[in-house]
N, C-alpha and C positions, 0 to 999 in steps of 0.2 A: 504500610509497605508489605506487599505480598509476594511470595515466590512460589506459592502452591494453591491449587484450587481449594483446597481444605479451609483456606483462610479468607476465601471470597464469599460474600453473602449469597445466599441461594437465589437462583434466578427465579423471579416471579413471572409466571407466564399470564398472559391476558386471557380472561375467561372465554371459552369457546374458540380459542385459536387452534388452528388445525395446520400442519405443515403442508405446503404444496410441492409435491416432489418434482424436482426439475433434474432429471438425470443427464448428466454431461460426460460423455465417454471420454476417459483419459484424463479426468481430474480428480485429484484424491480428496477425500473428505465427504462430509454430509453432502447429499445431492439435493439439498434445497435451500433456496434463498428467500423464501417468501413464506408468509402465514396469512391467514384471513380472520377477521373478526368482525362482529355484529356491531354497528354503530347507529346513531342517529344524526342525520344530517338536517341542519336547519338553514334554509334559504329563504330571506326575507319573511314571509308570513307562512311558509309551508314547512312541515316536518316530515321527514321520511326516514323509515328503517331500512338499512340495506348493509351489504357486506363490504368491508374495506380490506385492502391488501397492505400488510405490513412487511417491512424489511426484518430479518431474523437477526438477533443479536445475542450471542451466547459466549461464555468465557472459553479460551483456549489456553492451555498450559503447554509451554514449549520446555522440553527437557534435552539436555545434551548428556548423552549416555544416561546415567541415573540421577543426574543433577537437574533440579527445576531451575530454569533461567528465567522465565518471564510467563506472566498471564496477561493476555490481552483479550478485549471485548471485540469480537469480530463477527462477521457473517459466515456461517458454516459453508464450506466448499473451498477447494484449492488450499486445504490446511497444510499440505506439504510444501506447497509453493510459498505460503506465508511463513512457515518456519525457516525455510532456506533462506528466503530474502531477508528476514530479520536478522538471522545469525550473519549473514554476509555483509549487510549494510551496517551492522554494529561492529564490524571488523573482528568478529569471533572466528569466522571461517574465511579462508582465503581462496580456496578453489573447490570445485565440485568433487574432486577426487579425494577430498578429505573425508568425505561422507560414505559409510558402509551402507546405511539404509536409513529410510523414513518409515515409521509405522505408527498407527494409533495404538496406545499402550493403556490397556484396561478400560478405556473409555474412549468414545468418539471426540471427546473434548480434551484429550491429551495426546500430543505428538511427541514421540521419542526419537531423537536424531542420534543414531549411533555412529560414532567416528571409528576410523581405522585404527588399528592397535598402535601404529607408529606416530599418530596425529596428536599433537599437544595443543591445548588452548590456553588462553590467558585467564586463568581462574580469578584473578583479581578483577579483571574486567566484568566477568560474569557476576561478581558481587555487586555490581553496581545497578543490575537490571532487576527490577521488582515487579511493578504493575504498571500497566498501560490501559487507558480507557479507549473507546471508540474514538474520542476526539483528541486525545493526547497520547503520543507514543513515547514521551520522555519524562512523563510524571513519575515521580517516585525515585528518580536516581538521587544519589546521596550528596554530591556536590555539583557545583557548577563545571568543574573540570571534567565530570563524568559525561556531561552533554555532548563533548566534542569527541569524535574519533580522529585518529591520525590519518591524514592523507595529503598527498602532494598536490600542487597545482595541476589543472587539467591542460595539457598541451595537445590541441587536437586540430588537424587541418581541415576538419569538416566545414563546408559551406552550405548554407540552406537559403533558398530564394524566398523572398517575402511572400509571394504567391502561394508557395506550399504552406507556409505558416498559417495563412488565412483560411486554408481548407481543413486543417487538422481538427479543430474542435468540432465541427459538424460531422466529420467521419467518426470520431470518437462518440459523439452523441447518438448516432444511428445504431450503435452497438451496445448501448446502456439498456439492455432489456429489462433488468431488474428495476432500474430507475423509472422506466415507463410504467411499470406495475405499481410501484410504491411510492415515487416521488422522494425518497429518503435514503439515497445511497450514493456514494462516490464512485468514480472511475478513474483509472489511470491506464494509459496506452503507450506501447512502444511503437514508434514509426521509423521507417527508412528515411534516409536524406531526401528522397524524392517523394515523400508524402504518403507511402503505402502504409497503412495500419496493420501491423504484424501480429499484435495481440493486445487483448484488453482483459483487465480484471475489475471487478466491482466489490465493494465492502462498505459497510455502515462507517468504517474508520478510514479516513483518506491515507493516513500512513500504512494501514493495512493493504489497502488496494496497490500502493506503490510496491510494498514488500511482495505481494503476491506476483505482480507482473514482472519485477526484477528477479525474484525467486525462481519463476518458471524457466527463464534464460539460464540463471545460474545452475540449476539442476541439469541442464543440457549441456553445460560447458560453453556456452556461447557468449563471447564478449559483446559488450554494448557500446564501445568507445566511438562507433560511427552511426549512433541512433540518437533519436530524440524521444524524450519523456513528455507526455502531455497529461495534465491533470485537470479534471472537471470543476475544481474549486479554487480555494486560495492556495498560496504556497507559503508554507512555514519553514522555519530553521531546520526542522528535521527532515523534511521532504528535500530541501537543497542538499542537506548532508548526504542522504541516501544516494541521491544522483551523482554527487561527488565520489563516494565511495565505489559505486558501480562504474566509474569513469565515463558517465553520459555526459556529453558536452553541451547539450541544448536542453533546457527545460522551459516548457511553455505552460501557462496556466490561464483558464478562462477568468479567474478571479485575481485578487491583488496578493502581492507578497508583503511580508512583514519587514520591518527594518533590519532584524536580524538575518532574515533570508537574503536580503539585498547585500549586507555586508560580508556575509560568507560566501555568496556568489562571486563578488568582486575580489575578494581575497585569494580565492582559489581557482579563478579563471573559468567559471561556469557562465554561459550564455543564458541569461534569466529573462523571460518574456512574461508580461502580465496583461490582463484584460483583453486577451485574444478573442475578440468577437466583434460582430458587426462591422467588419471590414477594417479594423484598426488593431494595434497593439503597442504596448509601451515596452521599450528596452531598457532594463535596469542594469545590465552589465553584458560585456561580450559583443558588443555590435559588430565587432570585426568578422563574426562568422556569418553575418547576413549579406546576401547579394541581391541586386534587383532583378 
């Protein structure tokens, strides 16, 4: 269980890997998402040496004031969005005005979130967050109770047409530029009710991609209670929980949900859709928000 980068094993870089700089105006954090390495490709009887493109994975330590809160393995870039989304969806922060500033602190792999002097946070909740990998955002929590955050059921009048739902995964897919290059990265997108893709974020961790896209709106003070979250892979308990805390009424995924994800969605009034691809999808909860 780690709360500091000092306790994480050093990152071992692949031999001859060089960052590919992808400057993205207005996005905080490292400006690269990819690296290249030399590989040997074997196809039937042929052997070829060539360059391959990899997704970058590095640790990020998130601090609230001077207190380390979490270390996550993420794709560098949009680090401030990631920190904001993590703290918001874990119910540590409630509104964007609570934050005085976001900054990298002594390292590009440490983000310090400074709160306003009159803001108090639940320090006991902070103690429950330790270490999360790119595949698991809840690993390391001390108790089962710590997995759940407190949230009320979603009561939203939002209605979405089936045709709009069918179009969303492909619209998300066309914006997955780092996936195109690496084949090894997840995406999360926020859509309007009429199917417009408003924003997309990519990361090696599916929960990080969700934190990044939610956090980007949180930092702007924009509510998501009339929007749709679409993710490129499967849906876990933690992603459902993040959507509920952000008050997003509809969550659609290209892949399958877990049983805990379905249970939580039904309990708290989230419309949960899975296998949204190839002209079909499954409705696991909240069918009343869909219209023909």
